[in-house]
C-alpha positions, 0 to 999 in steps of 0.5 A: 202724898198728903196723909190724913192724921185721923186714924180712921180718915173720912172719905173726901167730900165731893167739893174737895174732890172738885177742888183737887181736880180743878187744881190739877187741871190748872197746874198740869199743863204749865208744868208739862209745857215747861218740861217740854220746852226745857231751859230756861222754862224748866229751869225757872220752874224747878228753881221756883219749886226748890224755893217753895219746898225749902220754905215748906220744910222750914215751916214744917220743921219750925211748926209754922214759924220760920226763924233766921235759920229757916230763911237761911235754908230757903236762901241756900237752896235757891242759890244752889239751884240757881247755880245749877240752872246757870251751869255752875255745876262744879260749885254745887258741892262746895256751896252745899257744904258751906251752907250746911256748916253755916246753917248747922252752926248758927242753929246749934250755937246761936239759936241753941236748938240742936234738933232744929239744926239737924232737921234744917241741914237734912232739909238742905241736903234733901231738897237741894239734891233732889231738885238738882237731880231733876234739873240735871236730868232735864238738861243733861242729855238730848233725851232729857224731856223723855226721861223727865216725862217718864218719871212723871208718868211713873209717879202719877201712874203709881199714885193712881194704881195704888189708890184704886187697887188699895181702895178696891182690895184693901188688906194689910197696911204697910206702915199704919203708924206712918201712913194709915191708908197705904196697903200692900195691895195698893203698892202692888197695884201701883207697881203694876201700873208703873210697869205698864206705863213704862212698857208702853212709853218705851214702845212709843218712844223707841228709846228704851228696851220695853221689858227692862223699862217695865221692870225699872218702872215697877222698881221706881214705883217702890221708890216713889212710895218710899218718898211718900213715906219719908214725907209722911214721917216728917209730917207726923213728927211735927204733927202736921196734916199737910206741908202747907196750904199752898195748893187748894185741895192738895195741901202743899207742894211737898205733898204733891212731889214727894215721890217725884223727888225720890225717883228723880234722885235715884234716876240721877244716881243711875245716870251718874254711874252708867 
């Protein structure tokens, strides 16, 4: 999630922790309710998240200034998710390819900014595909609610397990140049927590094999951390502490859902194969 750019980050103030806790309490129930009730509530939530994430990506890669290509990114991602929510799945790939060409060509040849063209088209692909994966998982089967809820529980338990094990054990860092606070002990703690929550979830729902689900949860914890590292790399690339200041105490939406996006994409790909 959100990284502190100082190589020796300070501990959060009590007031910061209070703000973070209050933000989670306020935002958590509506999100869970939308996921539970499904379409059109979950559709609306995911489309809104896609819009915000694309805006944050444009702001981040544009160093807090959005030009025409950035707004094209926001419009493209929002259009793609609306198409998905309305059931026009067959249009997703053609429209994605069309938008990719449009954004890349405009940014490279009109704005004459090849690096920005690369980052905006990367954002178009990543944000649209990962959020569409979440949309598809919720609507694509009778167990859509349980699947999305399980992914959320894995991501949350990974963060909690990694935080407490990393803070209490410490030890070698995984990639200090990208995320100075992430340790191997934290990763292992996150994997154990994700495996435990997945095992218990499988038993409670009776939908999955508990042993297999536990192993899968541990693997998904690694993917969640990879999503975290991916966002951290982008923020460091553009000298940003957070993706935005949208959520008090948490930074931006991207800072909160980086692991969720990566996990949703993997689970979506597995469902397509199997």
